[in-house]
N, C-alpha and C positions, 0 to 999 in steps of 0.2 A: 526564498530559496529558488535557485535555478536548476536546470536539468543536470548539470555537472555535479552540483552539491548533492542533489537527490541521488544520483547514480553512485557517487563516492560513498555516501552514507549507507545505502543499501548493500553495497559490496563489502562494507566493513564487518558484516556479521559472518560467523563461521558457516561454511558449507553452502554459501550462496553462489548461484550462477545467474548470468543474464542471458536472455534468449529473445528471439523474435518468432514465436510459434504462430502468431496470428497475422504475420506479414511484416514488411520492413518498417512500418511506422509505429508498431506497438512494442515497446520495450517492457519485458516481463522479468521480474526477479523471483527466483525460486529458491527454496531451501529443500534440499534432497528431493527435487522434482515437483514440489508443491508450491504454487504461487502464493506470494504474500504481498506483492506490490506490482503495479504496472502503470504505464503512462504512454501518451502519444509523444514519441521522441522528437518529432518535428515541431509541434505546437506547444507542448508542455503547458496546456491550459488547465489540466486537472490530473490528479493521481487517484488511483483506486487502492484502498487498503482494507484488509480484513479486520473485523472488530467483533468483540463479544456482542451478541444481539441486544442486550439491555444497554450497553454502552453506546452502541451504534445509534440507537434512538435518542439517547440523551445528547449526544454530540450534534445530531441533526436539529434538535430543538434549541440548542444553545448557540450554534454557529450557523448563520445563513449560508456560508460557503461549503458546508457539509451537507451532502444530499445522498439519498439512497443510491447504492451502487449501480452505475449505468451499465446495462447489459450483464448484470451479475445478480446473484441471489441477494435481494435487498435486505434480507434478514441478517446476513453476515458481512456484507460489503458496503463501504461508503465511498462515494466519490467526493474528493476535496478539490474545490475550484481554487486554482493557484492565482488568486487575485491580490495577494499580499495582505489580506485581512486577518490571517492567522499567523502568529509568530512562528519562526523556524523551530524554536525549542519545542513547541507543541506538535508540529508536524513530525519532528524527529521522535518525539515520544510515541506518537501514533504509529509510525513506521516500526519502532521497536516493539510495540504491543502486537502489531500484525505479525511480525516475525516470530515472536514468542508464542503466539496463539497457534500459528501453523506448525511450528517446531514441536510444540507439546502434543499435537494431534498425530505425530508420526509414531510408528511402532517403536517400542523401547530400544530395540537394537539399532535404530537409525538416529536416535537423539544424541 
């Protein structure tokens, strides 16, 4: 997966915006103002995704490219190294899960 595929997939979900709240190099995707994915737009060496805490641990144990979220709450976030060791279909599934997890945490009136 490249940066454009990642961006296009993230933007395909309802109510998603892309922003640069941490500076010009960090591309952040939000649903209704809450982050669900982000990456370094220049390097695209890794992506950060939210995950269920139990699933986050399981993914880290199963895939060497999945690590505790860099500069994030390590209980809820994973950093996925974009080294082509994980199939795009799995990365898309994890992005979808991150989006759904964040969306489900929104107040009912915003879902």
